[in-house]
N, C-alpha and C positions, 0 to 999 in steps of 0.2 A: 266713517269707515264701516259702520254697522250695516249700511245699505248694501255694500259690496258683499259682506259676509252672508247676509240674508239672501242675496241673489245667487249664492254659491260661488262667489269670486273671491280669491285670496290674493291680496296685494303682495307683490314680491319686494317692493321698495316704496317708501313714502318720503316726502320732503315737504314740510309745511312752511319753510322759510324762503321758498322760491319767489322771485319777483319777476313780473312781466316787464320787459324793457321800456315799453311806452308809458307804463304807470309804475315807476320804481318805488313809489311810496305805499303800494298795496302788496301785501304778502298773501298770495292766493294759494300756493302749494300745488302739489300734484301727486298722483299715485301711479305705479307701474304694475300692470297685471300680466300674467302669463298669456301667451298667444294661443288660447284654447278656442276662443270665439272671435267672430268679426266685431268690429267697432259697433256696428248697428245692433248686433245681438246683445252686446254688453250694455249699451245705452238703453235698450228696451227692457232688459232685466232690472236695471236700476230705476227706470221710470215707473215700472209696475209697482215697485216697492214704495216709491215716493207718492204715487197716486193713492195707494192703500193707506199710507200714513196720513195724508191730508183728509181722506174720507173719514178716518177715525176721529181726527181733530174737529171736524165740522159737526159731528153728532152731538 
């Protein structure tokens, strides 16, 4: 969840016990965000933070 907050995104709802029907033994979860940005913009914001975090870990 910290990646979403760092990207300026506030989750409106979270559920960490959701299961995907094809793999019912895996609890993957999901979050719901307000519709301020397109999906691509949201994913790009999260990706930038993940890349930055990986760059810090590799140093």
